[in-house]
N, C-alpha and C positions, 0 to 999 in steps of 0.2 A: 458539523453539518452547516452548510451555508444557508442564510436566509434567502428565500425566493424573492426576487425583485424583478418585475416586468417593466419594460418601457414600451409604450405605444409610439413607434418610430414614424409617425406622420401626424399631420393635421389636415383638415379638409382642403386647405388651399396650398399645401406644400408643393414647392416646385423649385428645388435647388438647381443652380445652373449646371452642375455636373450630372444631374439626374439622381433620383432618390436611391435607386439600387447602388449606384456608384458611391454615393455618400454613405450608405450603410456599410459597405465594405471598408471605406476609409476610417469609419468611426468604431470598428469592432474592438480594437485594443483599448480605446478610451472607455468604452462602455464597460468592458470587463474590469478595468482598473477602478471604476467607480462602484463596482459591486453589483451591477446589473447581471442577472442570471438568465433572462429570457427576453427576446425581442419580438414583439408583435408587429408584423408587417401588414400593409394594406392589401386588399384584393389584387392579385397579380394577373388576373385574366382580362381578356378584352371586354370592354363595356360598349354599350350601344352608341356612345359618343366618341369612340375611338381614343385618340390621344388626349382629349379633353375630359375623359371619364375618370372619376375617382375610383371606379371599379365596382360600385354598388348597384349600377344599372347593368347587370350581367348580360352579355351577349353570348360569348362562347367560353365555357369553362376549360376547354382544352387548348385555348390560344393564350399562352403565357408571354406573348410578345414575339411570336414566331411567324405569323401569317399575315398577308396583306388583306386585312379586313377592316371595315369601317374607316377606310381612308388612311390606314397606318399599319406598319408592322409593329413598331414599339408601342407599348402602353404609355400612359402618362409617366410611369416610373422608370421605363427603360425596356430593353429587349430581354428575351428569355435567357440569353447567355449572361447578361449582366445580373439578372435575378439569381440564377444558379450560382454565379460567382459571389454574390452578396451573402447568400445562405452559407456557402462553404467558408467564407471568411469569418462569419459569426461563429460557426460551429468549430472552426479551427482554434478559436480562442477559448472554447469551452462554453460558449453561450448557446442556449436553446433557441429555436425558431418556432414561433407560433404563426400559422398562416390563417388568413381571414377567409372564412367560408360563407358564401352568400347563396343560399338555396331556396329562398322564399319565392323568387320571381325571376323572370328574364325579360329583356327588352331588345328592341331593334330587329324584330323578326324580318326574315327574308321575303316573306309573302303573306298575303291575307287568305283567310278562309271564310266561307259563309257558314255560320253556326247558329244554332238555336240558343236563345238566351232570354232572361228577364231582367228588367231594370230593378235596381236596389236602392233603398233609402240609405244614404251614406252614414247617417247617424244611428240607424238601427238596421244592420245588415240582414236581420231575419225578416224584415218587412219588404216584400216585393211590391213594386209600384207600377207594374205593367203586366199584361198577359205575355204569353210566349211570343217572341218576335224573331225575325232573322236579322242578324247583323253581320258586318264584314269585319273580322277581328284579325289583328296581327298576332297570329299563333303558329305560323309555319316557319321553322328554323331548319335550314338545310346546310348552312355554313359553306357556301361554294368556294370561299377562299382557302378553306382547309381541305376540301375535296375528299372527305372521308378518312383522312389520316387520323390515327389513334382511335377513332370511333365513327361508325357509319349510322349512328342513331339519329333519327329524324324526329324532332319535336313537332307535334301538331296539336289540334284543339283537344284531343283526348288526354293530353298531358297537362291541361290547365283548368282551373276552376272558375276563373273570371278575368275580365279585362276592364279597362276604363275608357275605351274609345271605340266608336263605331265609324270605320273608315267610309262607309257608304253615305252616312248622313253628316259626319263630322261632329256628332254629339259626344260630349265628354261626361260620362256618368258611369257608375259602377254597374257592370253587367254580370250576372251569374250565368255561367255557361251550363246548358242542359246537356248532360252526357250520360253514359251508361251507369254513372254513379249516382244519378238522380239530379234533383234540383236544389240540393242543399250544400252548404259549405262543409268543410271538414270540421270535426269536433275539436273545439279549442278548450283550454283549461280554465277559462274565465269568461265573463259575460260582457266585457267592454265592447261597446258599440253593438251589443247583441251577440255578435260573433265577429271577431277581428281576424278571421282567416285572410281576407283580402286587405293588402296594404297598398300595392302599386303595380303598374305594368301588367305583365301576363303572369298570373299567380299559379304556381306549380301545384299539380294535382298528385298528392302522395298516396291516394287510394289506388292509383294505377301501378300495378306490380312492375310493369316494364320500366317505369320511371325510377322506382326504387332500385331495381337491379342495375340500371344504367349509372345511377349515382354511387352505387357500390363499386362498379367497375372503374368509374372515374377517380374516386378517392384512392383506390389501389394504384392506378396509373400515376396520380399526382405524387403519392409517396415514393414510388419507384423513380420518378423524375426529379423530385425535390424532396429528399428525406427530411421531413419536418419533425418537430418534437411535440407540437401541440396544435390544437384547433381552436380558433375563436369563431363561434357560431353566431352569425348575424340574425337579428329579428326572430328569436326563437318563439316569442309569444304569438307569432302569426303562423306558426308551423305546427302540424299535428305532433304532439309529444310521442305518440305511438311510432311515428317514423323515426324519431331520434333514438328511441329505445332500440329499435331494430338496427339502425345504421351505426350507432356507437358500438353496439355489441359486435357488429361485423368488423369495425375498425380495430377493436381490442383483440378479437380472436384471430382475424385473418391478416392483420397488418402489423400492429405493435401494441402489446398490452400496456406499455408505459406511456402511451400518448396522453397528454394533458388536454382536457376538454373544458372550454370556458364558454358559457352562453351569455348572450346579451338579451335579457328580458327587461325591457324598459318600462318600469313602473316605480315611481319614487314615493308614492304616498300610501301604499298598502303592502306591508311586509308579509301579511298572511298569504297573499297571492304568490309571492316568490317561494315561500315555504311549501305551499301546496304544490307548486310546480316541481320543486326538488323531490317531493314525495312521489309525485306521479312518475317521474323518470328514475326513481329510486337512487337519487344522488349520483347519477352517472356523469354529471358535469358540475362544475362550479358556476356561480353567477356573479356578474358585476353587482356591487352593492350600491345600486342607484339611490336607495333611501339615505345612506350615509352621505353621498355626494350632495343630495338635496339639503341635508342638515348643514353641511359645510358652506354651501352657497348662501343659505339663509343666515347663518352666523356672520358671514362676511358683510352681508347687506344690512343687518340690524345693528352692527357695531356693538356698543356696550349695553344695548337693550336685550341682547341674546343671553340666555342662561346657559352657560357652558356645561352645567351639570346634565343637560338634556341632549348633548351632542350625539350620544350613542342610542338614544331612544328610537325604537322601531327600526333598527338597522339589522342587516343580515350578519354583519360581523359580531353583533351582540347575541343574536339568536342561534345562528348556525355557523360559527367562525371557520370551521374546516372547509367550507364551500363558498367563502366570501372573497372576492377580489375587489379590493378597495381602490378608490381613485379620487383625485381632486377635480379633474375636468377631463373631457375627451372631445373628439371631433364633432360630436353631436351637440355638446353643450357650449362650445366656444362661441364668441360673439358673431352674429349674423346668421347663425344656423337656426333651423326650425324649432329645435328643442333647446334653444339658448337658455342657459341657467348657469351663468359663469360665477366662479369664485373670485371675488375682488382681490387685487394684488396684495393688499396689506395683510390679508388673512391666509395667503398661500403658505407662508412658513408654518403657521399653525396647522393647516390641513396636512401638509407633508410630514410634520412631526407626528401627527396622529396616525397616518397610514404607514409610515416607515419605521417608527420606533416602538410600536406596541407589540405585544406578544402574539396576537392573533391577526388573521387576515393576510392575504397575499397582495401587496401593493402594486399598483400600476402607475408609472410616471408618465406624464403627458409631454410629448416632444417639444412644444414651444416653451415649456417651463425650464427645459434644459438648454435649448438652442435659441429660443426667441423666434419671432416671426412677424412679418408685416404683410398685410394683404388688403385687397379692396373688394367690396361686394355691396349688395343692397340690403338696407335695414328693413324693418317691418313696415315702414312707411314707403318703401320703394326708393329711398334716396341712396345715392352712391356714397359709401362711407369707407374710410381707410382705418384699419385696426392695427395697432401695434401691441404685441405681447412681448415684453422684454424677458430675457432669461432671468430666472429667479436666483438672486445672488446666493442665497443660503442653500440651494438645492444640492450642489456637489458635496458640501460638508454633511448635509443630512444623509445623503446616500452613503458616504464613507462611514458615518456613525452607524448606520444599519449594518454595513459590511463588517465593521471591526468591533463594535461595542454593544449593540442592541441584542443581548442574549440573556437567558435565564428567566427565572420566575419574575412575576410582576406584582408590585404593590401599588394600588391606585389611591390617589388623593383627589377624587372627583367630588369635592365637598364644598365648593364655593362657586357662586354664580359667575364670577369674573376671573377666577384663577384656578386652574386645575393642573394636575400633574401626576406623575407616576415614577416609580423606581424600577429599573431592570437590574436584577441582582447579579447578573453575570454567571459564567460557567467556569468550573474548576479547570476544564481542559482548554479554556481560552483565557490565559492570564491577562489581567488588566481589563477584561470585559465588564460590562455593566454600565449604566448611565442613569442620570437623574434628569427628568424632563419637566419643565414648567412652562405653561403658556397662559397669557393674560389678554383679555380683550378690553380692559379699561385702564385704570390708573396703576402705577407702580404697586406691586404686591409682593408679599413674602409668605413662605410656607415652611413649617418645620417638618422634616421628612426623616424617616428612620432607615438607615442603611445597614445597621448591624454593628455590634461591638468590635468585630474584626477590623472595622475601618476606623476605629478611634484614633485620633491624631493625624489621620491622613488628609491630604489636600485634594480637593476636586476643582477643576477649572472649567470655564465655559468654552466648549469646543467652537462655538460660533463667535467667540471674542467680543461679546456684548456686555457681559456682566462680571461682577467680582467673583474671585475664587472663594471657596468655602472650606473651612477646616472642621472636620467631624469631631464632636465632643466625646467624652469618655463613655457615654451611654450609647454611642453609635448614631446620634442625631446630628443633623445639620440644618441651619436656617438658610434657605435659598431665596434670593431676591431677584425678581424679574421686572424689567422695565415696562412702562405703559405700552399696551398693545404689542407686546413683544414675546419672543420665545427664547428660552435658555435651555441648553443641554450640557450638563456637567459630567465630566469623566475624570477618572483618577489620573493625577499628575504623573 
């Protein structure tokens, strides 16, 4: 059985000259050779900013780069035909495809409507700061460029819970729309900001049965158009979990029971909230391990002041490993993004060794760490800044280690503040598998590790070509030495 290994095949600023969909198709064989098993692609539908949109400001979920809308036919990533070709190229090599699903909000409405609403305190969404007023809201979506093809569903103010702009006055503040569902937000699984139903743009109203049924029709159409293998669900903490229970059950029963479902619940400092959410949805999805990412970033910024024995504290992979997707960084945490919390380059080999070579968790590799990227944007002070993220030299080798060696039971040596490691003991049906991993955030260190008497007299070498080979003694032990602030991974010669 192969280890599941996901790659996020984009970053926020990605814009290859050949177009992202074309690049995906060209890289399919290389990804498979590295041991990647699934490719997470960015939102493929038309956004409110047309060809400039990364896809998260959703305008038309039925427009995969086919219709002349928002000033363009192609999306930022290419045309519908190029998208389908990319998916087919990946699946032809045996790779799975995970599509990015953004259902929390819509933007770029085709017309405004006069609606009843109340102003809301942004820091406490349960506090209304005005009486009922009439506003002019961007809540009418008719998609004239598509002209009813695939679906004639019209989105209007009955389909939304709130907006953040009154076109009549120009005021920008959160407004709670008053509709047949009352004056309250949908029930959320936690109390951040009182109720964090509203995130941005026109917030979708999932209490509306017509909305739920349309989103079922759409996902069935999407699968028939682009037969995907998995769903990456955006911003799930802002969406009623009751909707996802109903919708995922529909996907599993009416479309494909083997669809992998992965949710993005962004909260890095309270594991219990993530565990509670998994309980509410009865483990219908996996979640990104944001707390582990936070620990990796903290470890990189604290250098040798960080206690590596705590790296798995309060993490999803430690508490509920079967539902944890681990990652070092992503498009939200990269430099210049609003949730910027980047893992410094020196610690990335450590981070990737942790997510790729351990027994639990499904790791997700970030595009720039394999391909590199350079981009320009504004920092938090509003200054124009150029960022360069070089490809991580060790990453291809770490991926091949996961593909060929990282199998079998695991023995941990997480017993030192500055040097931790583990042994993967291999599988009988994978001859030569197994590995010894050691990582250090301070000075040169060594650790005696037990591999088993069956390895007595055998030689293990560092696959990363940084450290000396080790001969196992008659009792099955080896003394492995790792350089300062370095990573070593030893395999059987």
